[in-house]
Structures are given as C-alpha cells and as structure tokens.
C-alpha positions as CSV (number, residue, x, y, z in Angstrom):
1,X,-91.7,-78.0,142.9
2,X,-94.6,-76.0,142.0
3,X,-95.9,-79.2,140.1
4,X,-95.3,-81.4,143.3
5,X,-96.9,-79.0,145.5
6,X,-100.1,-78.6,143.6
7,X,-100.5,-82.5,143.6
8,X,-100.3,-82.3,147.4
9,X,-102.7,-80.0,147.5
10,X,-105.1,-82.0,145.8
11,X,-104.6,-85.2,147.3
12,X,-104.8,-82.8,151.1
13,X,-107.8,-81.4,149.7
14,X,-109.7,-84.8,148.3
15,X,-108.7,-86.9,151.5
16,X,-110.4,-84.1,153.9
17,X,-113.5,-83.9,151.5
18,X,-113.7,-87.8,151.6
19,X,-113.5,-87.8,155.7
20,X,-116.1,-84.6,156.2
21,X,-118.6,-86.4,153.7
22,X,-118.2,-89.9,155.8
23,X,-119.1,-87.8,158.6
24,X,-122.4,-86.1,157.1
25,X,-123.8,-88.9,155.6
26,X,-127.4,-87.8,156.4
27,X,-127.2,-84.3,155.4
28,X,-125.2,-85.5,152.1
29,X,-128.2,-87.4,151.5
30,X,-130.7,-84.6,151.9
31,X,-128.8,-82.5,150.0
32,X,-128.3,-84.7,146.8
33,X,-132.2,-85.4,147.4
34,X,-132.9,-81.5,147.0
35,X,-130.4,-81.3,144.0
36,X,-132.2,-84.0,142.2
37,X,-135.6,-82.8,142.6
38,X,-134.6,-79.7,141.0
39,X,-132.7,-81.5,138.4
40,X,-135.9,-83.2,137.6
41,X,-138.3,-80.4,137.3
42,X,-136.0,-78.3,135.2
43,X,-135.6,-81.7,132.9
44,X,-139.0,-82.4,132.6
45,X,-140.2,-78.7,131.9
46,X,-137.9,-78.3,129.2
47,X,-138.7,-81.8,128.0
48,X,-141.9,-80.8,127.2
49,X,-141.2,-78.0,125.9
50,X,-139.1,-79.9,123.3
51,X,-141.5,-82.2,123.0
52,X,-144.3,-79.6,122.1
53,X,-141.9,-77.9,119.6
54,X,-141.3,-80.9,117.5
55,X,-144.9,-81.5,117.5
56,X,-145.7,-77.9,116.9
57,X,-142.9,-78.4,113.9
58,X,-144.4,-81.9,112.7
59,X,-148.2,-80.5,112.4
60,X,-147.0,-77.4,110.7
61,X,-144.9,-79.5,108.0
62,X,-148.3,-81.5,107.4
63,X,-150.0,-78.7,105.3
64,X,-146.2,-78.0,103.4
65,X,-143.2,-75.6,103.9
66,X,-142.7,-71.8,102.8
67,X,-146.3,-72.0,101.3
68,X,-148.4,-69.2,100.5
69,X,-152.2,-69.8,99.6
70,X,-154.0,-66.8,97.7
71,X,-157.6,-66.4,97.3
72,X,-159.4,-64.5,94.6
73,X,-160.9,-61.2,95.7
74,X,-162.4,-57.7,94.3
75,X,-161.1,-54.7,93.9
76,X,-161.4,-52.1,96.0
77,X,-159.7,-49.4,94.1
78,X,-160.1,-47.5,90.4
79,X,-157.5,-48.4,88.4
80,X,-156.8,-47.2,85.0
81,X,-160.5,-46.3,84.5
82,X,-161.6,-49.3,85.4
83,X,-164.3,-49.5,88.5
84,X,-163.9,-51.2,92.1
85,X,-165.8,-54.2,92.5
86,X,-164.6,-56.1,89.7
87,X,-163.9,-59.9,90.6
88,X,-160.7,-61.2,89.8
89,X,-160.7,-65.1,88.7
90,X,-158.1,-66.5,87.5
91,X,-158.6,-69.9,85.3
92,X,-156.6,-73.1,84.8
93,X,-154.6,-71.6,81.9
94,X,-153.5,-68.6,83.8
95,X,-151.3,-71.3,85.8
96,X,-148.9,-71.7,83.1
97,X,-148.7,-67.6,82.9
98,X,-147.8,-67.4,87.0
99,X,-145.1,-70.2,86.3
100,X,-143.4,-68.1,83.6
101,X,-143.8,-64.9,85.4
102,X,-142.3,-66.5,88.2
103,X,-139.7,-69.1,87.4
104,X,-137.8,-69.5,90.6
105,X,-141.2,-70.7,92.6
106,X,-143.4,-73.3,92.3
107,X,-147.0,-72.5,91.6
108,X,-150.2,-74.8,91.5
109,X,-153.9,-74.2,91.4
110,X,-157.0,-75.5,93.2
111,X,-160.6,-75.9,92.0
112,X,-162.6,-77.0,95.2
113,X,-166.0,-79.1,94.4
114,X,-167.5,-79.1,97.9
115,X,-170.7,-81.7,98.4
116,X,-169.6,-83.8,95.4
117,X,-171.6,-86.9,95.2
118,X,-169.6,-90.2,95.8
119,X,-170.6,-93.8,96.0
120,X,-168.7,-97.3,96.2
121,X,-170.4,-100.1,97.2
122,X,-173.1,-99.6,99.0
123,X,-171.4,-96.6,100.6
124,X,-172.8,-93.1,99.6
125,X,-172.1,-89.8,100.5
126,X,-171.1,-86.5,99.7
127,X,-167.4,-85.1,99.6
128,X,-165.2,-82.3,99.0
129,X,-162.9,-83.1,95.6
130,X,-160.0,-80.8,94.8
131,X,-158.4,-80.5,91.5
132,X,-154.9,-79.6,91.3
133,X,-151.8,-79.8,89.3
134,X,-149.4,-83.1,89.6
135,X,-147.1,-80.7,91.6
136,X,-149.3,-80.2,94.4
137,X,-148.4,-83.7,95.9
138,X,-145.1,-82.8,96.7
139,X,-145.8,-78.9,97.8
140,X,-148.4,-79.9,99.8
141,X,-146.8,-83.1,101.1
142,X,-149.4,-85.0,100.1
143,X,-147.4,-88.6,100.4
144,X,-149.0,-91.8,99.4
145,X,-149.0,-94.8,101.5
146,X,-147.1,-98.1,100.4
147,X,-148.7,-99.5,97.4
148,X,-150.4,-96.2,95.6
149,X,-149.5,-92.9,94.4
150,X,-150.2,-89.2,93.8
151,X,-151.2,-88.6,90.2
152,X,-148.3,-87.5,88.0
153,X,-147.8,-84.7,84.9
154,X,-149.0,-87.6,82.3
155,X,-152.1,-88.3,84.2
156,X,-152.6,-84.5,84.3
157,X,-151.9,-84.0,80.4
158,X,-154.1,-86.9,79.6
159,X,-157.2,-86.1,81.7
160,X,-157.6,-89.4,83.3
161,X,-160.0,-90.3,85.8
162,X,-157.7,-91.0,88.8
163,X,-158.5,-90.1,92.7
164,X,-156.1,-89.6,95.3
165,X,-158.1,-90.5,98.9
166,X,-157.1,-88.5,102.2
167,X,-156.5,-91.7,104.6
168,X,-159.4,-90.6,106.8
169,X,-162.0,-90.8,104.4
170,X,-160.6,-94.0,102.7
171,X,-160.7,-95.6,106.3
172,X,-164.1,-94.5,106.8
173,X,-165.5,-96.0,103.3
174,X,-163.3,-98.8,102.5
175,X,-162.7,-100.4,105.6
176,X,-160.1,-103.0,106.0
177,X,-160.3,-103.2,102.0
178,X,-157.5,-101.8,100.2
179,X,-158.4,-98.6,98.2
180,X,-155.8,-98.7,95.6
181,X,-157.2,-100.4,92.5
182,X,-161.0,-100.1,93.0
183,X,-163.3,-97.9,90.7
184,X,-165.7,-95.7,92.8
185,X,-168.3,-93.1,91.3
186,X,-167.5,-89.6,91.7
187,X,-169.9,-87.1,90.6
188,X,-171.6,-89.5,88.0
189,X,-168.4,-90.5,86.5
190,X,-166.2,-93.6,87.4
191,X,-162.6,-92.9,88.8
192,X,-159.5,-95.3,89.7
193,X,-158.3,-95.0,93.1
194,X,-154.4,-94.8,92.6
195,X,-153.0,-93.7,96.0
196,X,-154.1,-93.2,99.8
197,X,-152.7,-90.2,101.5
198,X,-150.2,-91.6,104.5
199,X,-151.2,-90.4,107.6
200,X,-149.8,-87.1,108.9
201,X,-150.6,-84.6,112.1
202,X,-151.9,-81.4,110.2
203,X,-152.1,-78.3,112.0
204,X,-152.8,-75.8,109.4
205,X,-155.6,-76.0,106.8
206,X,-157.6,-73.9,104.6
207,X,-160.1,-76.0,103.4
208,X,-160.5,-78.8,106.0
209,X,-158.3,-81.7,106.7
210,X,-156.2,-83.5,104.1
211,X,-157.3,-86.5,105.4
212,X,-161.2,-85.9,104.3
213,X,-160.2,-84.9,100.8
214,X,-160.2,-86.8,97.0
215,X,-157.8,-85.2,94.7
216,X,-158.1,-85.4,91.3
217,X,-156.2,-83.9,88.1
218,X,-157.0,-80.2,87.7
219,X,-157.7,-81.2,83.9
220,X,-160.0,-83.7,84.8
221,X,-161.7,-81.9,86.9
222,X,-162.3,-79.4,84.2
223,X,-163.7,-81.9,81.8
224,X,-166.1,-83.7,84.4
225,X,-167.5,-81.2,86.3
226,X,-166.9,-78.0,83.5
227,X,-165.7,-75.4,85.7
228,X,-162.4,-73.6,85.2
229,X,-162.2,-71.0,87.5
230,X,-159.7,-71.4,90.2
231,X,-160.6,-71.8,94.0
232,X,-157.4,-70.5,94.9
233,X,-153.6,-70.6,94.5
234,X,-150.7,-72.1,95.5
235,X,-147.1,-70.5,95.6
236,X,-144.1,-72.2,97.0
237,X,-140.4,-70.5,97.7
238,X,-137.3,-72.5,98.7
239,X,-136.4,-70.5,101.5
240,X,-138.7,-68.3,103.9
241,X,-136.6,-65.1,103.5
242,X,-137.6,-65.2,99.5
243,X,-141.1,-65.3,100.3
244,X,-141.7,-61.2,100.4
245,X,-140.4,-60.9,96.9
246,X,-142.2,-63.9,95.4
247,X,-145.6,-62.5,96.8
248,X,-144.7,-58.9,95.1
249,X,-143.8,-60.3,91.9
250,X,-147.0,-62.7,92.3
251,X,-149.3,-59.7,92.6
252,X,-147.4,-57.8,90.2
253,X,-148.0,-60.8,87.5
254,X,-151.7,-61.3,88.5
255,X,-152.6,-57.2,88.3
256,X,-150.7,-57.0,84.7
257,X,-152.9,-60.1,83.5
258,X,-156.2,-58.9,85.2
259,X,-155.5,-55.1,85.4
260,X,-155.7,-53.9,89.2
261,X,-153.7,-52.1,91.2
262,X,-151.1,-54.5,92.5
263,X,-151.6,-53.0,96.0
264,X,-155.2,-53.7,96.5
265,X,-155.4,-55.9,99.2
266,X,-158.8,-56.6,98.9
267,X,-157.7,-58.5,95.7
268,X,-154.2,-59.9,97.6
269,X,-155.8,-62.0,100.5
270,X,-153.1,-64.5,101.0
271,X,-151.9,-66.5,104.1
272,X,-148.2,-66.6,104.3
273,X,-147.3,-69.4,106.0
274,X,-143.6,-68.9,106.1
275,X,-144.2,-65.6,108.4
276,X,-146.9,-67.4,110.1
277,X,-144.0,-70.3,111.0
278,X,-141.4,-67.6,111.8
279,X,-144.0,-66.3,114.6
280,X,-144.8,-69.6,115.5
281,X,-141.2,-70.2,116.0
282,X,-140.4,-67.3,118.6
283,X,-143.6,-68.2,120.5
284,X,-142.0,-71.7,121.1
285,X,-138.3,-70.2,122.0
286,X,-140.1,-67.9,124.4
287,X,-141.7,-70.7,125.8
288,X,-139.1,-72.7,126.4
289,X,-136.9,-69.7,127.9
290,X,-139.7,-69.1,130.2
291,X,-140.0,-73.0,131.1
292,X,-136.2,-73.0,131.9
293,X,-136.5,-70.1,133.9
294,X,-138.6,-71.5,136.1
295,X,-136.7,-75.2,136.4
296,X,-133.8,-73.1,136.8
297,X,-135.6,-71.0,139.6
298,X,-136.5,-74.3,141.2
299,X,-132.8,-75.8,140.8
300,X,-131.2,-72.6,142.2
301,X,-133.2,-73.4,145.3
302,X,-131.8,-76.7,145.5
303,X,-128.3,-74.9,144.9
304,X,-128.9,-72.4,147.9
305,X,-129.7,-75.1,150.1
306,X,-126.4,-76.8,149.4
307,X,-124.8,-73.3,150.2
308,X,-126.5,-73.4,153.3
309,X,-125.2,-76.5,154.4
310,X,-121.8,-76.1,153.5
311,X,-121.9,-72.4,155.4
312,X,-123.0,-74.6,158.5
313,X,-120.0,-77.0,158.0
314,X,-118.3,-73.8,158.0
315,X,-119.6,-72.8,161.5
316,X,-119.5,-76.3,163.0
317,X,-115.7,-76.6,162.1
318,X,-114.4,-72.8,162.7
319,X,-112.2,-74.2,165.6
320,X,-111.1,-77.3,163.6
321,X,-110.1,-74.8,160.6
322,X,-108.2,-72.4,162.8
323,X,-106.4,-74.9,164.2
324,X,-105.2,-76.1,160.6
325,X,-104.3,-72.5,159.9
326,X,-102.5,-72.0,163.2
327,X,-100.3,-75.5,162.3
328,X,-99.5,-73.9,158.7
329,X,-102.2,-75.3,156.6
330,X,-102.1,-74.0,152.8
331,X,-105.3,-71.9,152.0
332,X,-106.4,-74.8,149.0
333,X,-106.5,-76.9,152.1
334,X,-108.7,-75.3,153.6
335,X,-111.2,-74.1,150.5
336,X,-110.7,-77.5,148.3
337,X,-112.7,-79.5,150.5
338,X,-115.4,-77.3,150.9
339,X,-115.6,-76.4,146.6
340,X,-115.2,-79.8,146.2
341,X,-118.2,-80.9,148.3
342,X,-120.6,-78.3,147.1
343,X,-119.7,-79.7,143.5
344,X,-120.1,-83.3,144.6
345,X,-123.5,-82.6,146.1
346,X,-124.6,-81.0,142.8
347,X,-123.2,-83.3,140.4
348,X,-124.2,-86.5,142.4
349,X,-127.8,-84.9,142.9
350,X,-127.7,-83.9,138.8
351,X,-126.8,-87.5,137.8
352,X,-130.0,-88.9,140.2
353,X,-132.2,-86.5,138.8
354,X,-131.2,-87.3,135.2
355,X,-131.8,-90.7,135.7
356,X,-135.2,-90.2,137.4
357,X,-136.2,-87.6,134.5
358,X,-135.6,-90.3,131.8
359,X,-137.1,-93.0,133.4
360,X,-140.2,-90.9,133.7
361,X,-140.1,-89.5,129.8
362,X,-139.4,-93.2,128.8
363,X,-142.4,-94.6,130.5
364,X,-144.6,-91.3,129.4
365,X,-143.6,-92.0,125.8
366,X,-144.6,-95.5,125.9
367,X,-148.4,-94.0,126.7
368,X,-150.6,-94.1,123.7
369,X,-151.8,-91.0,122.1
370,X,-153.4,-92.2,119.0
371,X,-157.0,-90.6,119.2
372,X,-156.5,-88.4,121.6
373,X,-156.4,-84.9,120.4
374,X,-154.9,-83.0,123.5
375,X,-151.9,-85.8,124.0
376,X,-151.4,-85.7,120.3
377,X,-151.0,-81.7,120.3
378,X,-148.6,-81.7,123.2
379,X,-146.6,-84.8,122.0
380,X,-143.9,-86.5,123.6
381,X,-141.2,-85.5,126.1
382,X,-138.1,-85.3,124.6
383,X,-134.7,-84.8,126.3
384,X,-132.2,-83.6,123.4
385,X,-128.4,-82.8,123.7
386,X,-129.1,-79.1,124.1
387,X,-131.2,-79.7,127.1
388,X,-128.9,-81.9,128.5
389,X,-125.8,-79.1,128.0
390,X,-128.0,-76.7,129.7
391,X,-128.5,-78.7,132.7
392,X,-125.2,-79.7,133.1
393,X,-123.7,-76.1,132.8
394,X,-126.2,-74.7,135.2
395,X,-125.7,-77.5,137.6
396,X,-122.1,-77.1,137.5
397,X,-122.6,-73.3,138.0
398,X,-124.6,-73.9,141.4
399,X,-122.1,-76.7,142.5
400,X,-119.0,-74.9,142.4
401,X,-121.0,-71.5,144.0
402,X,-122.2,-73.1,146.3
403,X,-118.8,-74.5,147.4
404,X,-116.9,-71.6,146.5
405,X,-118.3,-68.7,149.0
406,X,-118.6,-70.8,152.2
407,X,-115.1,-72.1,151.4
408,X,-113.8,-68.0,150.8
409,X,-115.2,-67.5,154.4
410,X,-113.6,-71.0,155.8
411,X,-110.4,-69.5,154.4
412,X,-110.7,-65.8,155.9
413,X,-110.8,-67.0,159.5
414,X,-108.1,-65.8,161.9
415,X,-106.9,-68.3,164.2
416,X,-106.6,-66.6,167.1
417,X,-110.4,-65.8,166.9
418,X,-111.0,-69.5,166.9
419,X,-109.7,-70.0,170.3
420,X,-112.6,-68.0,171.7
421,X,-115.0,-69.5,169.4
422,X,-117.6,-71.6,171.1
C-alpha cells in the first residue's frame, strides 16, 4: 500500500513539474543559461589549473625525480684541530666510496668543462661538456631518441670516446643530418656521437638546460681533460620521504672521508629537489582550491538565480497551491515539482555548460604551443574525472537546495490565507 502511494506521489509530482515547465519556457531558458555559464566558468578554471599542474609535474620530472645535488664547499668550523676555510674537493674515486656508504641510494658524480672547443665539418663553437657515470642517463632522465643510446658501464670502464648530445645543440650543429654515427672534435680529440637527448620540458637545472650539453663518460673526461675533481654529486632515493636520512648519511660519509663537521652548512650545500617538489605540490593544490572556490562562487550565483525564480513561482502559484492543499493534496505533491524543477534546471544547465567547456578545451588543445615559452609553461587545459565528479557534486547540491527551500515555503502555506491573497 505504501509503495503504491509513493509511486502515485512521484507520478503526480512529475506531471505537475512537466506542466509547470511547459508554461515557463522563457524563464527556464534563462535559468539554464545562467547555470551553464557558471558551469563553463568552474570547468575552465579547474581545467586550466589541472593543465598547469600536469605541466609543472612534467617539467619537474625533466631533470629527474627524488634527487639531491651537492656542490663542494669550504669548511666554516674548526674540526679536530683542523682550521676553517679548507676546500672539500672529492675526486672520481670517491664516488665508489660514497656508493658503498649509501647502498640503498644511487650516486653519480659530475665534472663540468665550460667553454670546451668543439668542431664538426665547418661548425666551430665552445660548449659545456659534462663527464659523468653511466647511471646518470637514467637518474637524470637523459633518454635517447630512437636510433641512439646513452653510454653504458662498458663505455665508462674502457674510457671510450663517445658523446651524447643535447637535442637543441644537435639541431643547431647538425640540422637535418642524423647526428648518430658522426665523429666530432671535442677538446682536440675525436668523439663518436652515439645518441641524442629526447626533447623534454625541463623547469629545473643547475648548469643550464640539458638540451645544450654534451655528456661523456667520466673516465674519458679525466683522460682527455686531465681533471679528477668533481663539480658536484647527485644522489637519488627511491621515495621522497627517504631523502632526509639519505642526506644525513651522505654528509657523515663525506665528513669521515675529508674530516670536517657533518653539520657544517658551508660544506653541505645541497639542493633537495624532493623537498622542492613537496612545496610545489602544496602550492599547486592551493592554486586549484582557489580556482575551484572562484568557479564555485560563480556557479553559486547561478544557483541563487534558480532559487529566486522558484520563490517567484511559489508566489505566483500561492492561490493554486492553497486550493490544491484544501482539496487534500499530499505534501509531496506540493514540494515535489519545485524540487524537480530546481534540480532539472541546474543539471540541464550543467550539461550544457559541460558540452560548451569541452568544446572550448578541445579547440584550445589544437593550438600549437611549440616555441612559445609562456604557452608551454601554462600547459593545455585538461578535464579529469576528479574535476567532473566535483562539478557534478556541486551542481547536484545547488540544484537540490535551490528547489528545496522554495518547496518548503510552498508546503507551509495556509490554505485559508491563500483565499485572501491577490
């Protein structure tokens, strides 16, 4: 019996809703348009925030993930009778020592030679050459284009004269010619080009963009340029939360090797990219929340418009509602059509706004950004399931509230009072 009554209430409420909507088409169109505009606003803001966040992540990963970069410094504290101002300069052999002391981390060294004479065919210039270990390619995301490779442990052990080119430098030097297999002169010695860097977005660096470097085995660097002192050391951990402990063991290992205070900050000049990534994630989260609030407020204005229209409808139908209640209409027959009307206007406007926003985002995705640093930095607006879920939740809540309060007012009308209402 109760189920039959509920079905009857729903049927009556639906028929009343359809009749009311057909009589208020112009008002309905304006209401849907307002909600659609708010939906476009919130979706576009969140999509731009999502696109920027993904682009920042992509750019950050261009240098590598969960890395710490240490630069040699000088002591600023007296330690075990040794004076301040002592330079701490690890050499190539110290990399193996550090790897033994940090077995769970990956450690590579770098030696930089700025303004190295380079020539090929009729091209001559000075370039930055980086001597490093074979693991550097994976740690620093130096992935080779198809047809080439990064140098391996055998190249390093045998001191082979092989070179890995940054993509921008290769384009400037070789043009349309495939660099792989070419022999170039580097610092007065011939080198075989074995690979070219895949094009990547890099938003962080410590010696210029990777796209402009030439990377060679560290053993070859020492043999050709006669230098053993490291320019810096790169440490990679498996997870960001492991970085503080790894850096502590790294400083203790260096301090034991070179006899200085492990807490000496002048020696331990470290760039912790894992900590920087955490801060950047928090900034992006705050930005997305801010954009969501702005878009939500815009959508809320449309919801207030829906509620105002529903209140106006209640006012116009006061006598009709009173007559229905006097004839024994159930409370659900009175409130149902208003709730359905507010929810339908809101969801329909949301659907229209979603379609419009999707079309705009697709069109913006077709705009070429290559060569435009500003557009490359901003990234392309991106809709995600999370954005769709949040928008649907906000729309549903606004639609229900926009219909509920006017419906509650309609249900509270005294039938006797409606007879005197003009």
